[in-house]
C-alpha positions as CSV (number, residue, x, y, z in Angstrom):
1,M,0.0,0.0,0.0
2,D,1.4,3.4,-1.1
3,E,2.3,5.5,2.0
4,E,1.7,8.7,0.0
5,E,-1.9,7.6,-0.7
6,I,-2.6,7.0,3.0
7,E,-1.2,10.5,3.9
8,K,-3.4,12.1,1.3
9,A,-6.4,10.3,2.6
10,V,-5.7,11.4,6.2
11,L,-5.2,15.0,5.0
12,A,-8.4,15.0,3.0
13,Y,-10.3,13.7,6.1
14,L,-8.8,16.4,8.4
15,K,-9.6,19.1,5.9
16,K,-13.1,17.9,5.4
17,K,-13.8,17.9,9.0
18,G,-12.2,21.2,9.7
19,F,-9.6,19.9,12.1
20,K,-7.1,22.7,11.2
21,Q,-4.8,22.3,14.2
22,T,-4.5,18.6,13.7
23,E,-3.9,19.2,10.0
24,L,-1.0,21.6,10.8
25,A,0.5,19.1,13.3
26,F,0.3,16.4,10.6
27,H,2.0,18.7,8.1
28,E,4.8,19.4,10.6
29,E,5.3,15.7,11.2
30,Q,5.5,15.1,7.5
31,Q,8.2,17.8,7.2
32,H,10.1,16.3,10.1
33,N,10.0,12.9,8.5
34,L,11.2,14.3,5.2
35,K,14.2,15.9,6.9
36,A,15.1,12.8,8.8
37,A,14.4,10.5,5.9
38,T,17.9,10.8,4.5
39,T,21.2,10.5,6.5
40,P,24.2,12.6,5.6
41,G,25.6,9.7,3.8
42,G,22.5,9.5,1.6
43,N,21.1,6.3,3.2
44,S,17.3,6.3,3.8
45,I,15.9,5.6,7.2
46,S,12.6,3.7,7.2
47,S,9.8,5.7,8.7
48,P,7.5,4.1,11.2
49,T,4.6,4.4,8.8
50,S,6.3,2.3,6.2
51,N,5.6,-0.8,8.4
52,S,1.9,0.1,9.1
53,D,-0.7,-2.6,9.1
54,P,-2.1,-3.0,5.5
55,E,-5.6,-3.6,7.0
56,I,-5.6,-0.2,8.7
57,A,-4.4,1.4,5.4
58,R,-7.2,-0.3,3.5
59,Q,-9.8,1.0,6.1
60,I,-8.5,4.6,5.8
61,L,-8.6,4.5,2.0
62,S,-12.1,3.0,2.0
63,F,-13.3,5.7,4.4
64,S,-11.7,8.3,2.1
65,S,-13.7,7.0,-0.9
66,E,-16.9,7.0,1.2
67,L,-16.2,10.6,2.3
68,E,-15.9,11.6,-1.3
69,N,-19.2,9.9,-2.2
70,Y,-21.0,11.0,1.0
71,P,-23.5,13.5,-0.7
72,A,-24.2,11.1,-3.4
73,Q,-25.4,8.5,-0.8
74,Y,-28.2,10.9,0.1
75,H,-29.2,11.6,-3.5
76,D,-29.1,8.0,-4.6
77,G,-30.7,6.6,-1.4
78,Y,-33.6,9.0,-1.5
79,G,-34.1,8.5,-5.3
80,K,-34.3,4.7,-4.8
81,L,-36.6,5.1,-1.8
82,R,-38.9,7.4,-3.9
83,S,-39.0,5.0,-6.9
84,W,-39.8,2.1,-4.6
85,A,-42.6,3.9,-2.8
86,Y,-44.2,5.1,-6.1
87,S,-44.1,1.6,-7.5
88,S,-45.6,-0.1,-4.5
89,L,-49.1,-1.6,-4.5
90,D,-51.9,0.9,-4.5
91,L,-53.3,-0.4,-1.3
92,Y,-50.2,0.6,0.6
93,K,-48.7,3.3,-1.7
94,H,-50.4,6.3,0.0
95,E,-49.1,5.2,3.4
96,L,-45.5,4.7,2.2
97,L,-45.5,8.0,0.3
98,R,-46.0,9.8,3.7
99,V,-42.4,8.9,4.6
100,L,-40.9,10.8,1.6
101,Y,-41.4,14.4,2.7
102,P,-39.9,14.0,6.2
103,V,-36.9,12.1,4.7
104,F,-36.5,14.7,1.9
105,I,-36.3,17.7,4.3
106,H,-34.0,16.0,6.7
107,C,-31.7,14.7,4.0
108,F,-31.4,18.3,2.7
109,M,-30.8,19.7,6.2
110,D,-28.2,17.0,7.0
111,L,-26.3,17.9,3.8
112,V,-26.3,21.6,4.7
113,A,-25.3,20.8,8.3
114,K,-22.2,18.9,7.0
115,G,-21.2,21.7,4.7
116,H,-22.2,20.2,1.4
117,I,-24.1,23.3,0.3
118,Q,-23.9,22.8,-3.5
119,E,-24.9,19.2,-3.2
120,A,-27.7,20.1,-0.9
121,R,-29.1,22.7,-3.4
122,T,-28.9,20.1,-6.2
123,F,-30.7,17.5,-4.1
124,F,-33.4,20.1,-3.1
125,N,-34.1,21.2,-6.6
126,S,-34.1,17.6,-7.9
127,F,-37.0,16.5,-5.7
128,R,-38.9,19.6,-4.6
129,D,-41.6,19.2,-7.2
130,D,-42.9,16.1,-5.5
131,H,-43.8,18.1,-2.5
132,E,-44.7,21.5,-4.0
133,M,-48.4,21.1,-3.9
134,M,-48.7,20.0,-0.2
135,H,-45.8,21.9,1.4
136,S,-45.0,24.9,-0.8
137,R,-44.7,27.3,2.2
138,D,-42.3,25.0,4.0
139,L,-40.2,24.7,0.9
140,Q,-40.0,28.4,0.5
141,K,-38.6,28.7,4.0
142,L,-36.1,26.0,3.5
143,E,-35.0,27.4,0.2
144,G,-33.4,30.2,2.2
145,V,-31.1,27.8,4.2
146,L,-27.7,28.4,2.6
147,S,-25.3,27.6,5.4
148,P,-25.1,25.5,8.6
149,S,-25.6,28.6,10.7
150,H,-29.0,29.2,9.1
151,L,-30.2,25.9,10.5
152,E,-29.7,27.3,14.0
153,E,-30.9,30.8,13.3
154,M,-34.1,29.8,11.4
155,E,-36.6,28.8,14.0
156,F,-38.6,26.6,11.6
157,A,-35.6,24.6,10.6
158,H,-34.3,24.4,14.2
159,S,-37.6,23.1,15.4
160,L,-37.7,20.4,12.7
161,R,-34.2,19.2,13.6
162,Q,-35.0,19.2,17.3
163,S,-38.3,17.3,17.0
164,K,-39.5,14.0,15.5
165,I,-42.3,13.7,13.0
166,S,-45.0,11.2,13.8
167,I,-46.5,9.2,10.9
168,K,-49.4,6.8,11.2
169,M,-49.4,3.6,9.1
170,C,-50.6,0.0,9.3
171,Q,-48.4,-2.8,10.4
172,Y,-47.9,-4.3,7.0
173,S,-46.8,-1.0,5.4
174,H,-44.3,-0.6,8.3
175,D,-43.0,-4.1,7.7
176,L,-42.6,-3.4,4.0
177,L,-40.6,-0.3,4.6
178,L,-38.2,-1.9,7.0
179,Q,-37.8,-4.9,4.7
180,Y,-36.9,-2.6,1.8
181,L,-34.3,-0.6,3.9
182,H,-32.6,-3.8,5.2
183,K,-32.7,-5.6,1.9
184,T,-31.1,-2.7,-0.1
185,Q,-28.7,-1.8,2.8
186,S,-29.8,1.8,2.7
187,I,-27.9,2.7,5.8
188,T,-28.1,6.5,5.1
189,M,-31.9,6.5,4.7
190,L,-32.4,4.1,7.6
191,G,-30.3,6.5,9.8
192,V,-32.5,9.5,8.8
193,I,-35.7,7.6,9.4
194,N,-34.5,6.3,12.7
195,E,-33.4,9.7,14.0
196,H,-36.3,11.9,12.8
197,I,-39.4,9.8,12.3
198,N,-41.6,8.1,14.9
199,F,-44.1,5.6,13.5
200,Q,-47.5,5.0,15.0
201,V,-48.2,1.5,13.8
202,S,-51.8,0.3,13.9
203,P,-53.1,-3.3,13.2
204,G,-55.4,-4.0,10.3
205,Q,-55.8,-2.5,6.9
206,P,-54.3,0.8,5.8
207,S,-56.3,4.0,6.5
208,S,-58.2,5.5,3.6
209,I,-56.5,8.1,1.4
210,S,-59.0,10.8,2.5
211,D,-57.8,10.5,6.1
212,D,-54.3,11.7,5.2
213,A,-55.0,15.2,6.8
214,D,-54.0,14.2,10.3
215,V,-51.5,11.4,9.9
216,V,-48.3,13.4,9.8
217,T,-47.7,15.6,12.8
218,L,-44.8,17.1,14.7
219,L,-43.5,15.0,17.6
220,G,-40.6,15.2,20.0
221,S,-40.5,18.2,22.2
222,G,-43.4,19.9,20.4
223,Q,-45.8,16.9,20.8
224,E,-44.7,16.2,24.3
225,A,-45.3,19.8,25.3
226,A,-48.7,19.8,23.6
227,S,-49.7,16.6,25.4
228,L,-48.7,18.1,28.7
229,I,-50.5,21.4,28.1
230,N,-53.6,19.7,26.8
231,Q,-54.0,18.0,30.2
232,R,-54.9,21.3,31.8
233,E,-58.5,21.9,32.8
234,I,-60.5,24.5,30.9
235,H,-64.1,25.7,31.4
236,W,-65.7,25.9,28.1
237,G,-69.3,26.8,29.1
238,L,-71.2,30.0,28.7
239,L,-71.1,33.0,31.1
240,E,-73.5,33.2,34.0
241,D,-76.3,35.5,33.3
242,S,-75.7,35.3,29.6
243,F,-78.3,36.6,27.1
244,E,-79.5,33.1,26.5
245,E,-80.0,32.5,30.2
246,R,-81.9,35.8,30.5
247,L,-84.0,34.9,27.6
248,E,-85.0,31.6,29.2
249,K,-85.9,33.4,32.5
250,A,-87.9,36.0,30.5
251,G,-90.1,33.3,28.8
252,G,-88.0,31.7,26.1
253,L,-88.1,31.8,22.4
254,V,-91.2,32.7,20.3
255,P,-92.8,29.4,19.1
256,D,-92.4,28.6,15.5
257,T,-96.1,28.8,14.8
258,E,-96.3,32.4,16.1
259,K,-93.3,33.2,13.9
260,L,-94.9,31.7,10.9
261,D,-98.2,33.6,11.5
262,G,-96.3,36.8,12.0
263,E,-94.1,36.4,9.0
264,A,-97.1,35.5,6.8
265,K,-99.1,38.5,8.0
266,E,-96.1,40.8,7.4
267,A,-95.5,39.2,3.9
268,E,-99.2,39.5,3.0
269,S,-99.2,43.2,3.9
270,E,-96.1,43.8,1.9
271,E,-97.7,41.9,-1.0
272,N,-100.8,44.1,-0.9
273,K,-98.7,47.2,-1.2
274,K,-96.7,45.8,-4.1
275,R,-99.8,44.7,-5.9
276,L,-101.1,48.3,-5.9
277,Q,-97.8,49.4,-7.4
278,E,-96.8,46.5,-9.7
279,G,-99.4,44.2,-10.8
280,G,-97.2,41.7,-12.6
281,K,-94.7,40.7,-10.0
282,Q,-96.8,39.1,-7.3
283,G,-96.5,35.6,-8.7
284,S,-92.8,35.3,-7.9
285,S,-93.3,36.9,-4.5
286,L,-96.1,34.4,-3.6
287,K,-93.9,31.6,-4.7
288,K,-91.1,32.9,-2.4
289,L,-93.6,33.2,0.5
290,K,-94.7,29.6,0.1
291,K,-91.0,28.5,0.2
292,D,-90.5,30.5,3.4
293,K,-93.6,28.9,5.0
294,V,-92.3,25.4,4.1
295,A,-88.8,26.3,5.5
296,V,-90.2,27.6,8.8
297,A,-92.5,24.6,9.0
298,T,-89.6,22.1,8.6
299,G,-87.8,23.9,11.3
300,R,-90.4,23.0,13.9
301,G,-88.8,19.7,14.7
302,S,-85.4,21.3,15.2
303,R,-86.1,22.7,18.6
304,A,-84.5,19.8,20.4
305,E,-81.4,20.1,18.3
306,S,-81.0,23.7,19.1
307,S,-80.8,23.2,22.9
308,T,-77.0,22.8,23.0
309,V,-76.5,26.4,23.9
310,S,-78.9,26.4,26.8
311,A,-77.5,23.0,28.0
312,A,-73.9,24.3,28.2
313,P,-72.4,24.7,31.7
314,R,-72.2,28.1,33.2
315,V,-68.8,29.8,34.2
316,K,-67.8,33.0,35.8
317,P,-66.1,35.7,33.8
318,E,-62.4,36.2,34.4
319,L,-62.5,39.7,32.9
320,T,-64.4,42.7,34.3
321,L,-67.1,42.9,31.7
322,P,-68.7,46.2,30.7
323,S,-72.3,47.0,31.4
324,I,-74.7,47.0,28.4
325,P,-77.3,49.7,28.0
326,A,-80.8,48.6,28.7
327,A,-82.0,49.5,25.2
328,V,-79.3,47.5,23.5
329,E,-80.0,44.6,25.8
330,Q,-83.7,44.6,25.0
331,S,-82.8,44.8,21.3
332,I,-80.6,41.7,21.5
333,L,-83.1,39.7,23.5
334,E,-85.7,40.6,20.9
335,D,-83.4,39.3,18.2
336,L,-82.8,36.1,20.1
337,R,-86.4,35.6,20.8
338,N,-87.2,35.8,17.1
339,R,-84.2,33.8,15.9
340,V,-85.0,31.2,13.2
341,Q,-84.0,27.7,14.4
342,L,-81.7,26.2,11.7
343,S,-81.1,22.6,11.0
344,S,-80.3,20.2,8.2
345,A,-83.9,20.5,7.0
346,C,-84.0,24.3,7.5
347,L,-81.1,26.1,5.9
348,P,-80.4,29.9,6.4
349,S,-81.1,32.6,3.9
350,V,-77.9,34.2,2.6
351,S,-77.3,37.8,1.7
352,F,-74.1,38.2,-0.3
353,Y,-72.3,41.6,-0.6
354,T,-70.0,41.8,-3.6
355,F,-67.4,44.5,-4.0
356,I,-66.7,45.6,-7.6
357,N,-64.1,47.8,-9.3
358,T,-61.7,47.4,-6.4
359,H,-58.7,47.0,-8.7
360,N,-57.2,44.4,-6.5
361,G,-57.0,46.8,-3.6
362,L,-59.4,45.1,-1.2
363,N,-57.5,43.2,1.5
364,C,-60.3,42.4,4.0
365,A,-64.0,42.8,4.7
366,S,-66.2,42.5,7.8
367,I,-70.0,42.8,8.4
368,S,-71.8,44.2,11.4
369,H,-73.9,41.8,13.5
370,D,-77.1,43.0,12.0
371,G,-75.7,43.2,8.4
372,S,-76.5,47.0,8.2
373,L,-72.8,48.0,7.8
374,V,-70.0,46.5,5.7
375,A,-66.4,47.6,6.1
376,G,-63.6,47.1,3.6
377,G,-59.8,47.5,4.3
378,F,-57.8,48.6,1.3
379,S,-54.1,48.5,0.2
380,D,-54.0,52.3,-0.1
381,S,-54.4,52.4,3.8
382,S,-58.0,53.5,3.7
383,L,-61.0,52.1,5.5
384,K,-64.4,52.4,3.9
385,I,-67.7,51.6,5.5
386,W,-71.0,51.2,3.5
387,D,-74.4,51.7,5.1
388,M,-76.7,49.1,3.4
389,A,-79.8,51.2,4.0
390,K,-78.3,54.0,1.8
391,L,-77.3,51.9,-1.1
392,G,-79.0,53.0,-4.3
393,Q,-80.3,56.2,-2.7
394,H,-79.4,59.8,-3.7
395,V,-77.0,61.3,-1.2
396,D,-77.8,64.7,0.3
397,N,-75.4,67.6,-0.3
398,D,-74.8,68.1,3.4
399,L,-72.3,65.2,3.8
400,S,-69.9,65.0,6.7
401,P,-66.3,65.9,5.8
402,N,-65.3,62.2,5.8
403,S,-68.1,61.0,3.6
404,S,-67.4,60.4,-0.1
405,V,-69.7,59.7,-3.1
406,L,-69.0,57.3,-5.9
407,G,-70.8,58.1,-9.1
408,T,-71.8,55.1,-11.3
409,D,-73.8,54.7,-14.4
410,S,-76.6,53.0,-12.6
411,G,-76.9,55.4,-9.7
412,R,-75.0,56.9,-6.8
413,R,-73.4,55.0,-3.8
414,S,-72.2,56.5,-0.6
415,Y,-69.5,55.3,1.8
416,T,-67.7,56.8,4.7
417,L,-64.0,57.1,4.2
418,F,-61.6,56.7,7.2
419,Q,-58.0,57.6,6.8
420,G,-55.2,57.4,9.3
421,H,-53.1,54.3,8.7
422,S,-49.8,54.5,6.8
423,G,-50.0,51.0,5.3
424,P,-52.4,48.5,3.9
425,I,-55.2,47.5,6.2
426,Y,-55.4,43.7,6.8
427,S,-58.4,43.3,9.2
428,T,-61.5,45.1,10.5
429,S,-63.9,44.3,13.3
430,F,-67.3,45.8,14.3
431,C,-68.1,46.2,18.0
432,P,-71.0,44.0,19.0
433,F,-72.6,46.9,20.9
434,G,-72.0,50.5,20.0
435,D,-70.8,52.5,17.1
436,F,-67.1,51.4,16.9
437,V,-64.9,49.8,14.4
438,L,-61.3,48.4,14.8
439,S,-58.7,48.2,12.0
440,S,-55.2,46.7,11.9
441,S,-52.5,47.5,9.4
442,S,-49.0,46.8,8.1
443,D,-47.9,50.0,9.9
444,S,-48.0,47.8,13.1
445,T,-50.8,49.8,14.7
446,I,-54.5,49.3,15.5
447,R,-57.0,52.1,15.2
448,L,-60.4,52.6,16.9
449,W,-63.0,54.5,14.8
450,S,-66.4,55.9,15.6
451,T,-69.0,55.3,13.0
452,K,-71.2,58.0,14.7
453,L,-68.5,60.7,14.7
454,N,-66.8,59.4,11.5
455,A,-63.4,59.9,13.2
456,N,-60.4,58.1,14.6
457,L,-60.5,57.9,18.4
458,V,-57.4,56.0,19.4
459,C,-54.2,54.6,17.9
460,Y,-52.9,51.5,19.7
461,K,-49.2,50.8,19.4
462,G,-47.5,47.7,20.7
463,H,-46.7,45.3,17.9
464,N,-43.4,45.6,16.1
465,Y,-44.5,44.2,12.8
466,P,-47.7,44.1,10.6
467,V,-50.9,43.2,12.5
468,W,-52.7,40.5,10.6
469,D,-56.0,40.3,12.6
470,V,-58.0,42.2,15.2
471,Q,-61.2,41.1,16.8
472,F,-63.6,42.6,19.4
473,S,-64.6,40.3,22.2
474,P,-68.3,39.0,22.2
475,M,-69.1,41.5,25.0
476,G,-67.2,44.5,23.4
477,H,-64.8,46.8,25.2
478,Y,-61.9,44.2,25.1
479,F,-60.3,43.2,21.8
480,A,-57.4,41.1,20.7
481,S,-54.8,41.4,17.9
482,C,-52.2,39.1,16.3
483,S,-49.1,39.9,14.3
484,H,-46.1,39.0,12.3
485,D,-44.1,39.3,15.5
486,R,-45.5,35.9,16.5
487,T,-47.5,37.3,19.4
488,A,-51.2,37.9,20.2
489,R,-52.2,40.7,22.5
490,I,-55.3,41.6,24.5
491,W,-56.3,45.3,24.7
492,T,-59.1,47.3,26.2
493,M,-60.6,50.4,24.5
494,D,-59.7,52.8,27.3
495,R,-55.9,51.9,27.5
496,I,-53.3,52.4,24.8
497,Q,-51.1,49.6,26.2
498,P,-51.9,45.8,25.9
499,L,-53.2,44.0,29.0
500,R,-51.7,40.6,28.0
501,I,-49.0,39.4,25.6
502,M,-49.3,35.8,24.5
503,A,-46.2,34.4,23.0
504,G,-45.4,30.8,22.0
505,H,-46.1,30.3,18.2
506,L,-43.1,29.6,16.1
507,S,-44.2,31.8,13.2
508,D,-46.7,34.5,12.3
509,V,-50.0,34.5,14.2
510,D,-52.4,35.0,11.3
511,C,-55.9,34.9,12.8
512,L,-57.6,34.8,16.2
513,Q,-61.1,34.2,17.7
514,W,-62.6,34.9,21.1
515,H,-64.3,32.2,23.1
516,A,-68.0,32.7,23.7
517,N,-67.4,33.3,27.5
518,C,-64.5,35.8,26.9
519,N,-62.2,33.7,29.1
520,Y,-60.1,32.3,26.3
521,I,-58.7,33.3,22.9
522,A,-57.8,31.0,20.1
523,T,-54.9,31.9,17.7
524,G,-54.0,30.3,14.4
525,S,-50.5,30.5,13.0
526,S,-48.3,29.8,10.0
527,D,-46.6,27.2,12.1
528,K,-49.7,25.0,11.3
529,T,-50.9,24.9,14.9
530,V,-53.8,26.5,16.8
531,R,-53.4,27.5,20.4
532,L,-55.9,28.4,23.1
533,W,-54.9,31.0,25.6
534,D,-56.3,31.8,29.1
535,V,-57.1,35.5,29.1
536,Q,-56.5,36.0,32.8
537,S,-53.0,34.3,33.0
538,G,-51.9,34.8,29.4
539,E,-50.8,31.1,29.4
540,C,-51.4,28.5,26.6
541,V,-53.9,25.9,27.8
542,R,-54.4,23.9,24.5
543,I,-52.3,23.2,21.4
544,F,-54.1,21.7,18.4
545,I,-51.9,19.9,16.0
546,G,-53.0,18.4,12.7
547,H,-53.1,21.0,9.9
548,R,-50.7,20.8,7.1
549,S,-50.6,24.5,6.2
550,M,-51.0,27.9,7.7
551,I,-54.2,28.6,9.6
552,L,-56.3,31.3,8.0
553,S,-59.7,31.3,9.9
554,L,-61.2,30.3,13.2
555,A,-64.7,30.1,14.7
556,M,-66.1,29.1,18.1
557,S,-69.4,27.3,18.6
558,P,-72.0,29.3,20.5
559,D,-71.9,26.9,23.4
560,G,-68.1,27.2,23.6
561,R,-67.5,23.4,23.3
562,Y,-66.1,23.2,19.7
563,M,-63.8,25.2,17.6
564,A,-63.4,25.1,13.8
565,S,-60.2,26.1,12.0
566,G,-59.6,26.5,8.3
567,D,-56.2,26.4,6.5
568,E,-54.5,27.4,3.3
569,D,-55.1,24.0,1.6
570,G,-58.9,24.2,2.0
571,T,-59.1,21.8,5.0
572,I,-61.4,22.6,7.9
573,M,-61.0,20.8,11.3
574,M,-63.4,20.6,14.1
575,W,-61.8,20.5,17.6
576,D,-63.1,19.5,21.0
577,L,-61.7,22.1,23.4
578,A,-62.1,19.9,26.4
579,S,-59.8,17.1,25.1
580,G,-57.8,19.1,22.6
581,R,-58.5,16.5,19.9
582,C,-59.8,16.8,16.4
583,V,-63.4,15.7,16.3
584,T,-63.6,15.5,12.5
585,P,-62.0,17.0,9.4
586,L,-64.2,18.7,6.8
587,V,-63.0,18.1,3.3
588,G,-64.6,19.9,0.3
589,H,-63.0,23.2,-0.4
590,T,-60.3,23.3,-3.1
591,S,-58.6,26.6,-2.0
592,C,-57.9,28.7,1.1
593,V,-60.7,28.9,3.7
594,W,-60.8,32.6,4.6
595,S,-63.9,32.7,6.8
596,L,-65.8,30.4,9.2
597,A,-69.0,31.1,11.1
598,F,-71.4,29.1,13.4
599,S,-75.1,29.6,13.3
600,G,-76.7,31.2,16.4
601,E,-77.7,27.9,18.0
602,G,-74.6,26.0,16.7
603,S,-76.3,23.5,14.5
604,L,-74.6,24.6,11.3
605,L,-71.2,25.8,10.3
606,A,-70.7,28.0,7.2
607,S,-67.3,28.2,5.5
608,G,-66.2,30.7,2.8
609,S,-63.3,30.0,0.5
610,A,-61.1,31.4,-2.2
611,D,-62.7,28.7,-4.5
612,C,-65.7,31.1,-4.7
613,T,-68.1,29.0,-2.7
614,V,-69.9,29.1,0.6
615,K,-70.5,25.6,2.1
616,L,-72.9,24.7,4.9
617,W,-72.0,21.8,7.2
618,D,-74.3,19.8,9.6
619,V,-72.6,20.1,13.0
620,T,-75.4,18.7,15.2
621,G,-76.0,15.5,13.3
622,S,-72.3,14.7,13.0
623,T,-71.4,15.4,16.6
624,K,-74.2,13.1,17.7
625,L,-72.9,10.4,15.5
626,L,-69.4,10.8,16.9
627,K,-70.7,10.4,20.5
628,T,-72.6,7.2,19.7
629,D,-70.2,5.5,17.2
630,E,-66.7,5.6,18.5
631,N,-64.6,5.1,15.4
632,K,-64.3,1.4,15.2
633,H,-62.1,1.0,12.2
634,G,-59.7,3.9,12.8
635,S,-61.3,6.1,10.1
636,T,-62.6,9.5,11.0
637,N,-66.3,10.4,10.7
638,R,-66.8,13.6,8.8
639,L,-69.3,16.4,9.0
640,R,-71.9,16.2,6.4
641,S,-71.9,18.9,3.8
642,L,-75.5,20.1,3.5
643,K,-75.1,22.6,0.6
644,T,-72.6,24.3,-1.6
645,L,-73.5,27.9,-2.6
646,P,-71.3,28.9,-5.6
647,T,-70.7,32.5,-6.6
648,K,-69.9,33.5,-10.2
649,C,-66.3,34.5,-9.6
650,T,-66.2,36.0,-6.1
651,P,-63.8,34.6,-3.5
652,V,-65.5,34.8,-0.1
653,Y,-63.7,37.2,2.3
654,A,-66.1,37.3,5.3
655,L,-69.1,35.4,6.8
656,Q,-71.4,36.6,9.6
657,F,-74.6,35.1,11.1
658,S,-76.9,37.7,12.4
659,R,-78.6,37.2,15.8
660,R,-81.7,36.1,13.9
661,N,-79.7,33.6,11.9
662,L,-79.5,35.3,8.6
663,L,-76.2,34.6,7.0
664,F,-74.3,37.5,5.5
665,A,-71.3,37.0,3.2
666,A,-68.9,39.4,1.4
667,G,-66.3,39.1,-1.3
668,V,-64.7,40.9,-4.2
669,L,-65.5,40.2,-7.8
670,S,-62.4,38.8,-9.4
671,R,-61.9,38.1,-13.1
672,N,-58.7,36.2,-12.4
673,V,-60.4,33.3,-10.6
């Protein structure tokens, strides 16, 4: 064995590993050996290394060749694993394919961590197309990893390397995978899988392809922390002396028969007026009246289903809640008394507000609780509020300074213009009681506006980056915000500093929702998790793991027991707050779910999406089924989709059920959809 080859191999190894001091010492030893190699008489002296064991030399050289081919082992190993998974039997293929994405990202990060930057980029670009559809946001983040230090600095990459990913699969799929790895001696792939993946093996047949939504989750420190946190006790009931409780004490809801008679009389009087003015249009109105009668009649049997709110436990408020004016309280009780009871047999009427000619400037929309006002937040930092009662009417000349008029060919429309932000507005929220509106912006501020004075009242500063969402509490006065700075904050209208700061998400907090009893706030994040926070302590009391993309919308059931969350992929998940577990996934949308809303009694869930549809889901029937039939085969029961309401080409930005259970929706007409 050539001694020179051994020395080259040792030097290559030391250089590759970055052992500079050892490399210098080895160089000095070589120089010393060269000087002493020849005596003054010219006779060579044998160096100690010339008599080295040939087996040791062979091991060093073989290690050197392995070192040179180290990056290729990742590329070849993953390529063969990918080909094997895609060529597997269809019955097991979808379970085996789940392994590819975790192996892919960890192979890439391992190459980066060992300094093979160029090889890592080649590997990443070669196989990224396989995962672009399901994990595009993750790939965009990992694309920025260009050095080993980035793995430590980037929180997303750091959390991936510190945690394990849990994958569910059946016993036979698991055995097939291990048999392949041992048979092909894929030591590199086996090492990656052993270090970064935890398998939850179940007996029996593979799960269905449609159940893939919750089979890949983050484990390790993240999952352990979530399991520990989810053991905490929470009180999900309604507030003592809530409006529902007051209504029960006052005599309860108006019977459906009385509602029917009242609506019929009202409709008949309207018909008589219209007949005097327009003789030819009464046919269609009578037809609509008959439909309404049938709808109310079918709702008679739904009274038992709507008792979930009244049956919810009562809890004490942790916040000092504001007093509500008597006139407002009476108005709310009147609305609740006349609320239409919805069910799978009695679906809501829907009023859709469409923004036109926005020139791609509309970022968000919100609707007041009675549907009388619609707010839009725009990219030019303006907030505009439309009064639905004034649409189509001529506007008087004595407008307030902040009121503007838009002239159109078909008439004149008025809106109130609010200006004050210095960046695009990303969220707006109407106060449940009173004439106030909140807006949040990329300028990192939140502003409180008065719709009565048409003026800005307060500017709240506390976030350091754009504020993505802001929401009034169900009782007003308090509100919450969330931001790119990975925090959510609780505020009160009369203080310019936040009362609580809730930190814990690993990425942007994109949306939030108050609990019905005002004691908890849910936040959805780009880290694919939803967290529930205690308002009093500011601590996280639940972590919900299961989504595969960023969370864009949240909704709480009126009784406070369930929460729905919608993500960027179009998946909606229903969660049980008490256990912290996913009750059922809702699959049907093909694009981002931007808005969710429960009906007043909680029997229906409405979802609005970028796929230009509003979907109605049966909550009551599905949750009853889940309580009686406890998932015998490991598959998940799903909420039944009752109806899909398509728009022409209008992505749905906002949904809002009125207190009388009329569903309002808003979106912007888009020719690009």
